[in-house]
N, C-alpha and C positions, 0 to 999 in steps of 0.2 A: 352745348348742356343736352347731357341723353334725356330719352322719354321719360325715364323712369325715376333722372333727380328731381330734386327737388330747393326751390330756393323760398328763402324767410327773409322779411325787412321788417325793423324796428324803429321807431322815429323818438324821438326826444325834443318836448317843447317846454321852454317860449324863446330863448334866446336865441334861431339861428339853430336850425335841428342836425341833431346828428341822427346818422342813420346807420343800422348793424342788420350785416346781412349774413346771413346761416344759410353754407353749400349742403344738400347731402346726396352726393353721387353714389349710387344701385348697381347691379347689376353688372357687379364686376368679379374677377377672379380673384379664386383663395390664392394669396402666398404670393403676389404679383407686387411689383411696385408701379404707386400711378406717383407722375408731378403736377405739384398745384403754384399757377401761378393769378393773382388777383389784375385785371389792368383797370384803370380810374379814366376817363373819361369825359371832359366838357366841349368847349364848341373852340376854348383855345389849343389843346392837346387833350392824348393820354399820360400816362405814366405807368409801369410794371412794379407788380409788387417783386422782390425776391422770391425765388423757389423752392418749396419746399416736397418731399419728397414722405412719401407716407406709401407703407406696406398693407395689400390686408392681412389676415390670419388664416393660420393653414387651416387648410378643409379637409375630407379624406377623400383619400386615393380615389381615380374613377380610371378605368377602363377597363383593360382586359391582364387580370392578373395566372397565369398559367402553371400550375404545380406537376412534375411531373416524376414518376417513379419508376426506378429500372434495380435491377440484382437481387430480388426476393430469393431470401434462401427460408431457410426454419426460422429464422430467429432477428437476421438482420436484412433490412434495402435501401437504396441510397435514394434520394431526395435532390429536383433541385427546384427551383423557379424564375421567372423573370420581374423584372421591375415593372410597379403599375407605368404604361401607360404615361397617367398623369398622376406624378405623384403630391400634387399640393401642400409640398409645404416639405419639411425631413421627416424622412424616413425615421420613425423614434424602432422599432422593434419587428421583425418579423416572429410569429408565432404558429408550430406549428400543432396541432391540435387530431384526435382519433376519435370514433364512436366507433360501435362492433354493432351486431347485430341482435344483441341479447335485451329486450326491454330493460326501461328505468336504470341501465348504468348508466356512470355519469361518462362525462368525455373525459379523456387522457393530451395533460399535455407534454408532447414529448422533447417542443423543442424551443426556445426563445432567445431571439441575437436580430443580430444586420447581418451575417452570412447573406450565402443564395444559395447555400444549398444542407445538405446536414444528410452523414450515414447513422443509421439506429442500426443496434445490435440490441438489443436486451426484447426484442418484440418475440412474441409469444404462438412458439407451435404451432399451425393448423388456423389459426386465427381469421376471418375474415373482418380488416378492417375500410372505414373507411374515412380520409383521409380530408383537412381541410387545414387549408394557409390563409393566415391573415397578415397585411398589411397594416401597420399604425401609424399615422403619424397623431401631432400633441390635438388636433381637427378633428378625427374620426376612424375608421376602419374601412376595409375593404378585402372582404374574401373569396376567394380562388372558387374553381370549382372541384367538383370531390370526385377525389381520387380514390377503388376500392383497389384492394389487394389482398389476396390469399395468400398464408404463409405458408412454405411447406413443412409435409407433416414431419417428426422425429418420435424417435424410440418412446415411445411409456416413459413416467418419473411418478413418485411416491402412488407407487402401489398398496394401500393400507392392510392389515393383516383381517384374518376373517373374527366373525364373532361366530359361537360356539353355545348355544343354548339345548343342556340335556336334554331327552324329550322320556325314556323311559333307562332302564336297563343295559336295554341293545340299542338303540338310536337316539342319537348325534342330529340334532340339526342347523349346518351352517350354512352361513351368509357368508358377500360382504362385496362393498363398495366399488364403482371404478373407481379408481388413477385419480390422483386429485392435480395428474395432469397429462391428459390422456395424450395430448400431440399427435393427434392422428384419430381415426377411424377404427373403435375396439371391435374386432372381430372375430378375438375366441378370448377367452380362459379359461383357465387348467385349475384343478383342484386333487392337488397329492395329500396322499396320507400315510402316517405309518403310525406303527404303536410300540410304545414306549416300555422300553424294556425294563426288565425286575433289577435283570445286571447292567451296571452301567458301562462294560465294558464291550458290552453286544453294541455293536452298531447297526441299528435296523434299514431294511430294503425300504425306500420308501414305491409308492407308485401310484400313479395318478389315475383318478376313479374318475374323473368325471374334464368332458370337453366341449364345453355348450361353445356353439356358433350363430351370428349374428353381426348387428350391423348397432357399435352405439356410437352417437353423434357426442360430444362433448360443447357445443353453440350450438345455436338456431341453424337450420340450413338456410340456402340458399331459393333452391328452387323444392314441387315436392317430387320433383325427379333424381335429385341427390339421394332421398336415401329409400334403397331397394327392404330394406328387412327389419324386421324390429331387436332392436338390442337382444345379444345373450341374458341365460338366466346369470343370475348374481342369488343362486339357494340352491343347495342339496340338502333330502333330507338321506342320512347315512344311515342304511339298518344293518342288520346280522351282525356289530358286535360285541364282542366280548363285559361281560356285566362287568361294572366296578374295574375298567380299563383303564386307562391315564393313550387318549392318541394328539398324535402331532397333524398341523392339517395348516398347508400354504396355497394361495390362489398367484398367477401367476396371468400378469391382463400382457394380451400384447394386438397391434394394429400392424401394418405392412411394412412394419422395419424394425421392430424388435419387440422381444418382453419388457416386466420390470414385473419382480419378484415382492411376495410380500415375507415377512418374518412369518416363521416359525412360530404358530397357536397349538396350547395342550389345553383338554378337556377330558373329564373320566364321566363315563356309562356312570348311571345310576343304579346303586346294590340292587342285589336280588337276592330272593329267600338262599340259603344255604343247603350244595344242594349232598354233600358229604360228608360225614366227621369219620376215620380214621377208629376200627376201637384202640383202644388203649390197653398198654400192654402193664404188668402189674406182676413187677414183683415183689416175692419173701425180701425182708432187712434183715427180722431180731421172733419172737414171742409177742408183739407186741405195736408192730409199724410195718406196711408193705408202702412199697414204690410207684405210684402210677405216672410213666412214661405215657404224654396225650403228644402226639404226630399233628405241627402242623402243616402246612405249604411248604414252607422254608427251613425249618427249623421243628426242636422238638424240647419240651420243657415237661422234667421231673418236678413230682410233687409227692412230699412224700405225709403219708397219712400214717397219725400214731393213736395210739390211747386207747386199743386194738384187743382183743381178748386173744390168748396165744388158742392156738392149735383150732382157728373158725375159718371159716368159708365167708366171704367179703367179695359180694357182685358190684358193677362196676359198671358206669357208662359214660360218655361224654355228652353233652347239650355245648352246641355253637349259635351265635345268636348274634346279630346283626340289625340296621334301624328296620330292618324290613320282617326278620321272622329266626326261628329256631329250628334246626334240626339233632336227631339224637343218631347217637354211634349203637354200631348193637352192644352189647353185653361181655363183658367178660369178669370171670371169679378166679379167687385166687385165698389160699391158706397161709393163714398166720404158721412163724414158728409155733414150736413145744417152750412149755414154759420151762426152764435151766432149773436143777437142783444139785448140790451136793452128798454123792457119797462116799459115806468112810467104813474102813474095817479094816479085823485086825487077821492074821492067818497062821497058825503054826508049820503047816504046812509048805514049800514050795512047787507044788503044784495041784493044778485041783481047778474047779468046778465050782459057782460061785451065781446063786441066783437068787433075783429081786423084783419082787413084785409089790407093784404097792399106784392104790386107787383116792383117788380126791376129786368130790361132783363128777364129771362127765370126763375127766380122763384119767385114760391108765397108763401104766409103764411098765414092764417085762424087758426084764434087760439079765445077757447071760454074759458071764466072762471069767473068759480063762486063762490061768496063771503057768504058766512054764518059767521052775528053776525061779522063781521069785516075782516075775512080773508079768504084768498085763500082757497075752499074746492074742487074744481073740474078745473083743467087742463085738456084741449083738444085740441087734432091736429088731425084733421082730415084725415093726413096725417100717420098718424099712429107710429111718432113718437116719442112722445111726452107724456105720461098721467100721470097727480098727482091725486091721490086721497087721 
């Protein structure tokens, strides 16, 4: 009987007593077979009971559980481990988990099974992992030592487009965020710009307008000495632009292994007060109509002004307005034509000179008509409007 075991006795009376004994064996090894027999002995001899074999339940594994990592790249690593020195039961599973330096981020489970090794191929570039292996039986689990693995860098990915806020008619506020997958230390940004032409057949040339430098870490640093510079700027105030003009912007992020480019994003500066309006051209059409031609930047519009007085001088100017203000053109003038009239006459001579004079209101007409061989040969208007020969 071991020192920690115990024996209890029970008696039943009065017709010859019966003794019931219970034996509690302790301090045993987990998941171990033990064989028990009961021996009864008196003065005449002894007798043994049949043997009974009992197994203790499984316990937590114990001993040294070592985890090893090799072959670290940007996205993969190889892991291996030994079996616990004392399994104390049947190993039900090995579980490989990790945590990072980011506070509050939950653990990630990478593997669960009975193999003694695994190759992980979906790890994040430039991530700093702390891996732990757990070996479990039905009775409990044993954790390995922590293994730290810093993944290699890779070119950045997922650079989002810029955000553009018009400030006024010549200034745009351009900003952006770091790439969703920096995959390393971002050391530069490049901001490119091009003007959107009104003619779609023209392919404008883009120019780099900003190239800020620094160190952007996509994860917490391991030591303070790891970070030696501030992050590069992610904002630029673009000035000296044309009013109400459309521009395109693109940002590139760069680490030690490559670059990632965003899509092009368009924005337009705000309107300004119009600066100039060309003088319209006015052309007479008839005694009551004038054609006013308005010249725009890329086109011309004609407007026929009707119901005017004949042979009258009219003055025009054009006012151009947008949401900010207006500008006027200089004035220009034109005279409507004469009012038409029919002149009938008879003559007995084939050659001659006819003189006609008439006046109505403020309009006076004087016409000389020369006849030769019975046909009009010269029609003369002293006002210089109609001459026929």
